[in-house]
N, C-alpha and C positions, 0 to 999 in steps of 0.2 A: 485578546480573549480568547481566542483559539490557541495561540502560542503559549501562553502560561497552563492552559490547561493540559496541552499534550507535554510539556515538560514536566508537570507534577505527575501525570501517568507514567511517564519513561523510568522517572526518578522512584515512583512506587513500583514499578517493576523490576528495578534494579534491587531494590532493597528487598523484595520478596524472594528472589533469587539468593541473596545473604541468607537472609531468613532460613530458607530449605537447606541450605549449606550448614548453618550452625545447629539446626535442630536433629541435623542427620549425622553431622560427623564433628560438632563441635568447632573449636577455634579453626582446627586445619580446613573444615568444611568451608569456613566461612570465607578463609583466604582464597581457596581452591576457587570457590563460585565466583569471586571477586576478578579473580585473573580470567577464569572463563568470560564474564561478562566482559572485560576488556577486549579481549582477543576477539570475541564475537563484535563488537562494535567497531573494532579496525577493520576485520575482514569484511565487515557490511559496507562499511564506508568507501573502500576502494573496489568494491567487486560489485555492489547493486544494480551497477546500469547493466550489466551482462548475465547476471546469474537468472535471472527470472525469464527473459526472451527465451535463452536457450532449455531454460526446464520447461517452459509450454511449446515447445517445438516451432518456435518462431524462425523465420528467414529473413535474414537480412535482406532489404530491397533495393533498386536504387529508383532515382528518377523516372529514367527510361523504363523500368519495370512495371512501376506502379504511379503513372505521372497524378493520375487525379489525386490519390491520397497524398503523394508527396508535396504537390501543391497546396493542399490544403494544410499541412503541417508545416511548410514554410509560412505561411501567411501568419498561422497560430502563431508562431517564433517570432514573425515581427511585431505581432501587436503585445507579444509578452515580453518585449524589448530583451531578448535573450543577449549575450554578449556578441560582441563583434567579433568576426573569423580572425585568427589570429594573423593570417598572411595579409589579409585587408590593412589589420592596426599598423603593420610594419611599413605600410606604404602610405596610409592617409590618416589624418589627425582624426580625432573622435569626434570633433565638430563636422569634419566634413562627412563622416558617414553617416552621423545624426541627421543631418540634414537630406540625405541620400536615401535615408531610409523612414519613409512617411508612415509606414503601416497598412502600404496598398502596394506593395513592391510588384514590379513584373515578375512573372514566373521565371525562376531562375537568376533574378537579379540581385535577392535579399541579400546584403551585408553583414546580416546576423547567423549565429551558429546554428545550424539546422539538426535537432537530436537526429538519431539514429532512428530508421525507420524500419518496422519490422512489421511482416505478414505471417498469421496463423493459420492454416488452413482446416478452419474447424465451421462446423454450421451454429455456432453459438454465439448470437450478435453480441459484442463486446471489445472492450478496449482498457487499455493501463498504459501508464510511463513508468520510468522507474530511472534512478541514478542519484549520484550522490551531490552533482552540480551540473549545472547548465551545460556546462563544456562534455561532463562525463555523463549523458544522458540518452535516453532511448524512449520511443513510443510505438507501442505495436496496436496491431488492428487484427480482427479477424475477419475472413472472408464473409461471414454471417454477417457482420455488421455493415460491410459495404454493400451488401444485396438487400439491406434492410433500409437505412438512413436515406433520406435526399442530401445532394451536397451540403445545403443550408443546417441541416442536424448535426451532420457527421463534422462539420465545422465548428458547432458550438461543444460537440464531445471533445474535439482535439484542444479546443480554448481551456477546456475544463482539465484536459491531462496535462497541458504545459504548465498549467497553474499548479500543479501538483509537483511539478519539476522546481518551478522557481519557486516554491514555498517550503522547497525542501521535504515535502511530506512523504517521497519516497523513501527516504534516507531513513525518517522516524519510522516509518511502518516496518521497515526492514530490520532496524534495528529491534524495535519490539517483537516482532515474528520470532527472531533468531534467539531473545531469552525466552519466549515461551516456550519454544520448541525444547530448550536446554532445559528447563524447570519442569516439563513434564516428561522428558525421558529421564531425567536423575530421579525423579519422584515414582517414576515407574520401577526401576531399578531398586529403590530403596524400599517400596512397599513389598519386593520377591523378598530383599534381604531380611527384613524386619519380620515378617512372616515365618522364615525359617528360624530365626532368632528365639522367637516366641514358642514354635514348633519344638525347638532343639533345647529349651532351658535358658534362654537371654544370650544376649552379645555382650562379652566382655565382664561376666559375672554379676551377681545380684549383691547389694548389701544389705544389710539386715533391717533395714528401714524400707524395703523395696525400692530404694532409688533408682535401680536399675532399670526396674521392669516400669517405673513412672517415666524414666527418659525414653525407653522403647515406646510405650504408650502415645508421648506427647509427639515423638520422632513420626510415627505413623500416620498421626491425625494432620499435622504438617503436609508430610506426602500426599495424603489424600486430598486436601484442602487447596493446597497450593496450584495443582496445575487448573483447577475451577477458578480461581481468583484471576491468574495469569489470562486465562482467556478472557475473561471478564474485561481486563483493562486492555487487552490487546484488541477487543470490540470498540472499546468506548474511545479508543485513540483513533482508530477507523473512522467511527462516525466523524468524528470532530473533522478529520483531515477531508472527508468529503463534502462536508459541508462548506468550509472555506475554499475548497477548491471551485463548487459552485458559484459562490459569491464574486470569488476573483475571474473564474473563467468566463461567466455571463457580461460581468462589467468591461471585461476588456475587449471583446467579441461587438458588445454593444447588442447584444440578442438573446435575451435571457428566453426567448420563447421558443428559438430552435432548441436549447438545451431540454428545457421541459418537455418539449414535442418528443426529442430523443429519447429522455427516460421514461417517458409512459410507453413506448415502440419497445426498448429493451425490457423494460419489467413484463410486457408480454411474450417477448421474445424468446427470452431465456426459460419459458415457462412449457413451450411447446414440446411433444414428445421427442422430437430429435432432438432439439437442444438439450433435453434432460438426460437424455442417453446419450450424447457425446461427452456431456460432462462429468458423467458416471463414469465413463471409459477414460477420461482423461484424468487420473487419479490425483495428479499433480495441482490439479486447479483447486482443491481442495485446502492445499497449504499456502496458496497465493489468492484467494478469492478475495481477501481484503483489498488488493491492489486494482481490481476490474472496476469499472466505472458502477456496473450493476452486478451484484453478488450472482454469478451462475450457478449457484447452489442453494439459491434462499428457499426457504421453506416457511411453515407457519410459526417461526419461533417468535418471540416477544422481543420488544426493545431493546432490552439489556442484552439480548444473546444473538444478537445482528450486527456484522462488519459493516451494515451501511444503515442510514435512516431510512425511514420510510418512505417510497417515493413519492406518495401525498406530501408529507411533510417538504420535502424538496423542492418541489413544484410549487408550493404554496410561497414558500421563501423565495423563488424565483420572480412569481407575480410580484411580490413586494419590489424587489429589484427594478423590474419593468417599469414599474411605478414612478419608483426614485429617479430613475434614467430617462424619465417620458418615453418608455415603449411599453405600454401598459397592452397586457392581451387577455 
């Protein structure tokens, strides 16, 4: 269900890009936007595992530098059935490695691929995952979240984040965000160009029936409305993937209560004056807030204008999952 909805929304976003190109520059614009969409998708596919951590100022850390965080991520990777490490596959059979990995591997002994671990020095309590494939993935946590959550709660958060990786959610999010950015940028340029065309008597001339003016008016309407529609689509995709990751991650770690408590703490944590100030200073957070487990810039926007489902809704769903797996809370 979540996958079909996401696919529909991504196709809708790509179609919107082409409509913008067609309305503003005709068939040539349509072709250009189609090529741009393809280019964005390919670039996002191959670089999504490194773009966001660097953009957010994340520092790659080793097991020695952040042992507790690394071991939590390692266990989450084991629970998520991440692919086995390539060097081990050349030495052992898959059956041998599966028997070795029980979901409770000793620290440093997990045969599965561990995502790159990044640490971001900010008081904002948050975390995110990124990457096109489990073998090319990364998770990031802030110093704020390490100071706020218990080890159990952080384990629930990392299970959620690795669910994003295995569900390919970060790839979808990066693609949609990139297309939304292009639509907004092109629409902004078009608004200025069309305004100047109206001001100085048209663009490419006017025919006797006012066709030129009609085309300009239609293009201007599309240029104004398209970014708004793109934003709604991007937010809808983000909400769907967050709910799916909550479901997948909580079932894998077998502790939906831990994730629920973590979400409640994070919801309050990102609203503190210190976190608000840090989020405003970190301008890049606005472009990537859909990737965090909790929106660092959350405000009073309605459901359709939010990148994340309401925390109350997420907690209620986790309660139902807890009942389903025999872990009510």
